[in-house]
N, C-alpha and C positions, 0 to 999 in steps of 0.2 A: 635132100633128105625130104623137106616138104612136098617136093613134086612127087617123090615114091608114095608118101603117106597118101596124098591126093588121088594117085592112080589106085592104091589098094581100097581105098574107101570109095571110089566113084562108082564101082557096083551097087555098093550098099545105097549110096547117094541117089542113084538111079532108082533102085528100088523103092527107096523112100518117096521119091517124087512120083513114081507110078502109082502110089495109094492114093494120090489127090488129083483131082483135075482143076485146071485154072478156071477162074471166071473172069469173064469179059467185063473190062472198065470202060464205062461209057462216060458222057459229060454228065448225065444225070446221076451218077455214082458220086460224084464229088460233094464233099460236105454231108455224107451220109455215114453213120455209124456202121462199122464193118464188122462188129462182134459176130454176127452170124457166118461169116466167112472166114473166121478164124479157127484154128486148131490149138489145143495147150498141151504143153508137157511140162510135167513138175520135176525137177531136178533136186531129188533129196540131198545129193552130196552138195549142191551149191559149187561144185568144182569142175563140171563137165565143160570141156572147150566146145566152140561152136561145130566143128567137124565131127565131134562126136554124137552130139545132138542129131546133127543132119543123118548121121549113119546109124544110130541107135535109137533115137527118140521115139517113143510110142505116143504120138501126138491124138489127141481126141478132139473132135469137133466141139464147138460152142454154138448155142442156139440163139442166145440173147443178143439184141444189138449192141447192148452196153453190158457185157459181163461182168459179174460180181463174184471174185474170187475169195472174198472174205479175208480172214487174218491166216497167214501161212508163213511158215519159216523157209520153205522152199525157194529156189531159184526158179521162176516161171519163164517158160519159153512160149512164144506165139508165132505161128506161120501163117502165111498166106499167099497162095500162087495167083498172079495176076497177069492177064492177057490184055495189054494196052490196045484198045480198039479206037483210040482218039488219034489226033495230030499232035498233041502235047506229048512232049518226052521228059520234062522235068516237074515233079509234084514234091508236095510237102506233106510228109507224114506227121500226123499230130496227134498228141495223146493229151486230151483236155482234161487232165485230173494231176494237180500238183503234188498230193501227198504221197509220192513215191521216192524211194531212197536212191535207187540207181536205175537207168533206162539206157541200155545198148541195143542199137539197130544195125541190122547188116541187110544187104541186097545181094541174093544168091543169082548169079549169071551161069546158066550152063553147069549147076552143081558147084561153083565157086564162090564161096560168101565174100563179100566185098563190105568192110565196116562203114557205117553211114554216120558213125558218131556215138557218143556217151556223155549222158547228162544224169543229174539228180542232186537231191538235197544233201546226200552225204557226200557227193563228189566235190574235191576242191574246186575251186574257180578256175585255176591254172590248168586242169584236167580235162574240163569240160569242152567238147568240140564245137566249133561254129561261133557265131556272135550273137546268135539269137538265146537268150536266157531261159527260154520255155521249152517245153517238151515238143520240139518240131525239128523235123531231121529231113533234110533235102534228099530225094530219091530220084534216081534217072532209070526210066524204061522206054526203051525206044519204040515208037509206033510200030504196030503190027508183031511185036516182040513179048516174050514172056519173062517174068522173073518172079522170085520167091521174096517176099518179105520176112524176115526172122527179127523177133524182137525179145530181147531178154530182160526180165524185171526182176527187183529185190524191193521189199518193203517189209518193215516192222508193223504197219498199221493195214487198215481195210484197204483192199485194192479192188478198184473200178477200173474198167478199160473202155472209156470212150475215144475208140482209135478211127480216124477220118484221114482221106486222103483230100487236100484241098490244092488248088492251083494258086499261085503267087496273088493274083488280084482276089481271089476269093479270100485269102489269109488275110490280106490287108482290111478287105471289107469287113469280115467277122471281127477283128481286133478292133477296129475303129468303133462298131458298135458296142463290142463288149467295155471297152474303154470308157465310152460314154456313159453306159449304165453304170459302171463302177465309180465314176468320178462324180455321177449325180447322187449316189449313194454315200460316197465318201463326203462330198459337200453337205447332204442333209445331216448327217451324224455330227460333222464338225461344227456347223452352225448352233445345231442343238447344245453341241458341248460348251460353246463358246457364250451363248447365250445364258445357259445356266450358270458358268461360271460367273459371268457378271452378276447373276442374282445371288450366288453364293458370297460374292465380295460385298454386295448391298445388304443382305438380310442376315448373314452370318449363321445360317442353318445347316446343320450337318448333313441333312437330306441331300441337300444340293452338291455338297463335297463327294458323296458316294455315287449320285447320279452321273456326274461328269466323268468321274473315274470309271463307272461302269459303261458310258456310252465310248469312251475311249477303249475299253478292253473288249467291248463288242465290235468296233469297228476293226481294231488289230487282228481279232479272232477271224473275222469274215475275210478279211484281207489275205489271211494266212491260207484259209480254206479255198479262195479263189485263185491263189496261186501269185497274187501281187506282191505279197510279202517275201515268200522264198524265192521269186523271180526276179525282184526288182530292189525290194527294201533291203533285206539283209542276204542278199546272195552270196555274198562273201563269208558268210558264218555258218558252216556247215551244221556246228552243233546246235545252234538255235533254229536253222532250218528244219533240222529233223525233228526237233523237240518242241518247236513253238506251238502247233496245233493243238497238243495235249496240255500243254503248261497254261497256254492263253486261255482255253476252255475252261480248266479249273479255276483261273484267276476270275473269269468273267462271272461264273457260277457263285464265286465268293463274294465279289462285289454286287451282284445282283441280289444276293441274299441280304447282304449287309444294308444295302439301299432299302429293302423291303422292311427290314427291321426298323430302320428309321423313319421311313415315309409313312408306315401304316401304325407305327409306333406299338408294336408288339410287346414291348415291356409293359405297357398299359392295359392292351386289349387283349393279349394271348401270352401272359407270363411264362407259363408251361411251355409253349414251344420255342417262345424266345430263348429260354434257357437251353432247350435241346439242340437249337440251331448251331450252337457252337461246335457240336461233334462234328458237323459236316466238314468244320475247317480243318479239324485235326485228320480226318481221314482224306481230304483233298491233300494235304501235305503228304501223307502216307504213300498216296498214289505216285505223286511226283518224285517221291525218293525210291519208290519200286522202280520206275523207269529210269532212272539214274544209276539203279544197282544192277543193271544187265536183264531186266524183266519188262521189256518194252511191250511185248504182246499182252502180258497179264495186266499191266498198267494201262494199256489201251483200253481193254475191255473193262477194268474196274472204273476207268473215267467216263466211259459209255454209260454205265449203269449209274454211277454216282450222279452224273449229270441229270439223268432222267428222275432220280430219286429226289434230288435237291429241288428240281422244278416242281416236282409234286408236293414236296414238303412246303415250298414257298406258297403255293397256291393254296394249300391247307390253311396256312397261317393267315393268308388274305381272307379267306372264308370265314374262319373264326371272328377275325377282328371285325369284318363286316358285319355278322349278327351280333357283335356286342356294340355296335356303334360307331365304328371308324369310318368316317366320310372318305378319307383317302383310300380305302381298302376297295371301294368300288372302281375308282380310275385304274387301281392297281389291277384287280380283277380284269377289267377290260382289257388293259395293254398286255397282260400276262396271257390271258387267252390267245390273243393274236400271235404273240410270240411263240406259245406253246404248240400251236397249230403249225407255225412254221418248222418249229422242232422236229414235230411228228412226221411232216412231210418230208423232212431232210432225213431223217432216222429210216423210214420207209423206203426211201431212195436207196439208202445204204445197204439195207438189207434186201433189195430187190424186190419188194411187194409193189413198189411204184416204179413207173419207167424213168430213166435217166434222161432227162430234157431240159429246157430252159426254165420251166416252171419249177421242178423240183431242184435244179441247181441253184436258182437264185430266191429259193423260199425263205432261206435264213436271212440275207439281207433285206429282202422285202419286209419280212415279219419284223426284223429288228428294228427298221426305219420306221415302221408303223407304231411299234412299241414305244420307240422313242417320242414320237410326236404325241401320242395319247399320253404318256408319262408327263410330259411337258405341260399338258392341259391339266393334267392333276396336280402338278407342281405349281402352275399358276393358280389354279383352285385355292391351292394352299396358301397361297400369297394373299388371297381375299379372305380365306379365313382368319390369317394371322393377322389382316389389317382390321378385321371385324373384332377379332380378339383384343387387339391394341386399342380399338375405339371403345369397346366395352371396358377393357380395364381402366383406359383414361377416365372413362366416365365414371366408373366405380370410384376411380382414385379421386377424382374432381368431387363427387359427391361425399367420399370419405373425409376429404380436406374441407368441404364446407361443413360436414358435421363435426368434424375435429375443431374448426374455427368457432361454430355454434358453441361447443362444448367449453372451448377456450374462453370466449367471451363470457360465458356462464360462471366459469371458474374464475375469471378474473374479477367478474362483479362480487362473487362470493368471496374471492380473494382479499379484495379491495375492502369489503365490508368487516371480514376478520382483522385484515391489517389495522383497520380504523378502530376496530374494537380492541385489537391487541395493543395499539399505540396509546388508546385511552387508558387500557389497564396499567400499560408501561408508565404512562404519565402520572396516573394516579399513584403507581408503585413508587415511582421517582419522587413525586411531591411526598409520598409519606415516608420515602427513604430521607429526604431532605429534612422534613419535620423532624424525623427521628434523629437524625444527625445533628440538627440544631439543638433538639431537645438533650441529646448525650454531651453536645459541646457545652450547653448552657448549665447541664448537670456539672460537668468538669469544671467549669468556671464556678458555679455555685460551691462545688467541693473545695476549690481552691480558695473561694472567697470565704467559706466557712473557717477553713484553717486560717487564713488572713484575718478575719475578724477575731477568732479566737486568740490568735498571737498579739493582736493589736490590742485587744480588750485586755489581756493580761498585762501587756507592757504599760498601757496607759494606766491600769488599776494600781500598779505599784505607785508611781508618783503621786497619783490620786489620792491612794490611802494614807501615802506618808504625809501629803497635805492635809488630810482629814484628821490624822491622828495629833497633828500640831495645833488645831483649832481650839481645843478644851484648854490645855495650857496657856495657849495665846490669850484666850478670853480671860483666865483666872488672873494671869499677870497684869493684863491690861486692866482689869477691874480693881487690883490692888494699887495700882500706879495711878489710876484715875480716883481712887479713894483718897489716897494720901495728896493728889494733886488738887483735889476738892477741898480738903481740909485746908491746904495752904492758900487756896483762892479766898476762902471765906474767912481768913483768919482777921480780926478786928484788931487796931493797934493798941488799942487800951488794954485788950486781953492777951497781948502778943507774947509776954513772958510766960504767963501760966499754960496758954493754949500751945504755945510752940514746944513746950517741953512734952505736953500729951502727944502733939503730932510726931514729934521724934521717938517717942516712946512706941507710939503705933507703926511707923514706918520701920523701926527696928522689929517690930513684932511681925510685920508682914515680910520682912525680908525683900524691901523693895530694892536694894542693890543687886541681889541675886535675881530678882524678877526681872531688872532691866537687862541684865547680862543674858538671862535665858531667853528673853525677846529677841535680842540679836541672834541667838542659836536657832531660835524658831523661825525668823524671817528668812536666814539663810538657807534653813532646810527647806521652807516653803519655795524659797527661789529656785532651789536646786529641782526640786520636783515639777516646778511649772516648767524649767528648761528643759527638762527630760521629756516633758509631754510635747513642748514645742517642737522639739527634733524628731520625735516619732511622728508627728503631724506632718513635719516637713518632709521626711522620709515617705510617708504614706503619699503625700501630694507629686513628689517625684515619680513613684512608682506608677501610681494610678493614670498617667498620660495615656490612656489607651483610646481616647476618642479624637487623637490627632491623626488626621489623614495626610497631611502634607510632609514632607521630608524636611528634617532639620538636623543641623549639625549638633552633636551631643557628645558628651564624655561618657564612655562606656564604664569607665571606673566609677563615676558617680552613680550610675545606674546599678552596678554590682554593689554598691555601698547601701542605696536604699533599698534594693532588694534584700541584703543581708540584715538592715535595721527591721523590715518588715518580719522577716523570719527569724529574729533574735531569740524569741521566746522557744521556738522548736529547737534552734541550734544549741542553746545553752542546756538543754535538757539531755542531748544525745552526743553531741561532739564539740570539739575544740575547732576554733577557726584559724586557719593560716592564711594569711594575705601576701602575695607576692606580686604586686601591682605594678606593672611598669608605666612608664610615661608614654601617653597615648595622645595621637592627633584626635582632633574632632572628627567623628565619623558621620557620615550622611545617613540617616536612618529614620526610622519610626522608633523613638526611644521607649515608649509606653511598651510595643509589642516585643521589643528585644529584653525588657525587663520580665515580660510574661515567660519568656524563654529562660532566662536565668532562673527565675523563680521554679518553673517546672523541674530543671535540671537539678537544683539545689534542693527542692523538695524531694525528688528521688533520692538524692544522696544521703539525705537525712533519714528516709524511711529505710534505705538499704542498710545503713548502720544500724538503726533501731531493730532490724530483723536479725541481726546477727547477736546470737545469745552469748557466744564465747568471748565477746569483746564487751566489757562494761561501758568503755568510753572510746568512740572514735574520732578520727580527724578527717576535716574536710579542707583542701587545699584550694585556693582560687588565685589562678596567676593570669596575668594580662601581658601583652607583648605585641610588638609589631614585626610582621614577617613580610618583608618586600613591601607591595602596594596594599596588603592587608593587615587586618587585626585580628589577633587570635586569643581568645578567652578559652582558658582550660579549667575545668572544675574536676577535681579529683577526689575519690572517697576511698576509705578502706574498708568497704562493706564486702558481702560474700562473692562479688564478682559475677560474671557471665559464662556462658559456654557459647561456642560459635553459632549453634543453632539459635540460641536466643537473641545473640547479637544480630543474626539477619532478619529477624523479624520485630525489633522493639520499636522501629518507627512506623509499623503498620498501624492503621486504625484499629482500636478495640484489643490490641493484643497486649496482655497483662500477665504478670507472674505472680500477681497478689492472690489473696483469696477472694473468693464471691463477695461483692459487696464493698470490698476495699479500694477498688480504683475502677476507672471507666476503659483505661488503656487508650486515652487520647492525649494525654499531656505531651508526650514525646512526639506524636504524630503532629499536634499542632505547632509545637516548637519546630519541628523540621520543615513544616509548610512555611512559616514565618521566616526561617532562615533562607530557604530556598527562595523565596519572594524577595528577598534583599540582595539576591545574586551570590549568596554564600553557600558553604556547606557544613554539615555537622558530622562528625565522626567519632566513634568509640573505640577505645581500646580496653580491653579486659581479660582476665584468665579467672576460671574458677578459685575462689578463696583469696585472689590477690586485688580485689577492688577494680573499680572501674574508673576510667579518665574520659570525659566528653570534651571535644575541641569544637568550639564554635568559631569559624573563620568567615571574616566579612570584609568585603571591598571598602576602602575609604570613601569611594564615590559610586553612587547608583546610578551608572549610565544606561542600564535596561529600563529601570523604572521611569527615568526621564523619556526615554524613546515610547515607552507604553502611555505615560500622560499626554505627550504630545498628540500620539495617535488618537487618543480618546477626545482631546480637545477639538483636533481636527475633523 
């Protein structure tokens, strides 16, 4: 069947072959672009087989050495008739353009097409022919014979056709030179990336991060355009091979713009453009989405336009920043101008304005390498700027620290002066407070002394008045007795009878017997008054042992008795006394100070009972007992009592429930202090309307006081 089809098409093939003449291949033609010797046919159906193309294809000649077919959705067929005038039989058909989806090569011998292989970015690795990953196809043309080279192309991107025939030696030489060039370029870019990565780790500046990423993206993009990426790095990934150039181009544009934003500080020097630049990132993403949505040619055209616009926009940001004083913008403009020049050359080559040669092919790698070097200079200058700014900030910080130190010294001097003034004022206030407190304590003592003096005066006045009132009758009776005694003493013996009767009459008249009896009563009364006075004086002497500094063993019951003696006058006017004194051991204490405690508590009890108008006469109960190793003195009254709020404050200095002028509020505070210094405690139990009971609990021996005395002596 195939033979029959070939025979039917043979006239057509012959007819088609007759339309062109073969060109003679000489050694000088090897390595020369063959675009001017090619004819092109567009298969709009993308489905015609090779035999149908040979039979019906309407080929048109191409004139440019490197034809630029632009963007097309057709399957493009190329043909060229070759007459081998050389001694070589084997050649390599090379297409030095990597961005093609599928390339199929046929060699037609006498009208019969023989496949030479298929390769391309969208062709899976296992379907590609030969071991050479590049678009290199081995063809065989016998010396002195003619053959037709037939090439089928498909691509969703720009199609340029640098088609060449090379010998094996020439192919090796070309690859060696190209690989050396690409290696130098890749080495320069990687060195720049690693150097700036080191600076990034040292300085922690975001500009270096985006610059390193930008360098890596530029290198990957250029390797993709040069064919190193799709032929060697990711040859097995057809999706990435087909899409890498567009995606990497947009990623590079994004990173380049982001680097520019950080490097020249557009937020500060060009804030309006800084905000607008974000729109490009969104459009870049939409372009990639369009490519993945089945619109590759539209995405490719949009990517080309966006790349140019973003480059011009980035240039505009740099110009504005430079005018507003950004030093980094100068370096960026210099580097970006070189890179844009390379981009313009590359684009003009793509659109066919500039020729396809080594200069235009490698314009982008060379431009990007120069850009990287210049930007590295700019980043190095940025380091100097950062160092100068750091030195300036350190100098300012040092100056500020010195100024702060000076201010602190001055403030310390002022503060010290104010502290001294304040300390002096506080000392004076404290001294004044101590004097005031001493005066109040003395006032309290004087008030107590006044009450004590009034009571003692009253107590002593009674027996003294009693004695004084007995003196006139004593004098009268003594005068009568002395008168009668004098008569008896002057009685003469010779007149005894008459005088004795007169004396007896006078004795009866004076009632000497009654006088003598009355004298006994008077003397007993005087003796009783004198004894009462002596008892009061003795109680006062026992109570007033306030100047004793040494601890002594004392009977607290005796102290209570002497205190009650001193307060007898106040007691008898307001309250009845009930004594329930137990047998107590001698307590080591300051007796006079404890007597003052008892007097303050008893005096408060008397005043509390006196303030109760509904009770004509109250009762004060005094108890003493031994509790463990301590002695407890309890003094209870049936006065008005106290609330919990009052009980919480009664031992505070100057707190009193009495009217103004009736008390200083220091009595119980002094009592509390005295008991505390004895190592004891004083508590109170009371309810409103139910009286109050004060408990004074004292240890029998003063261990703490002995220790303090030993420390003072030491």
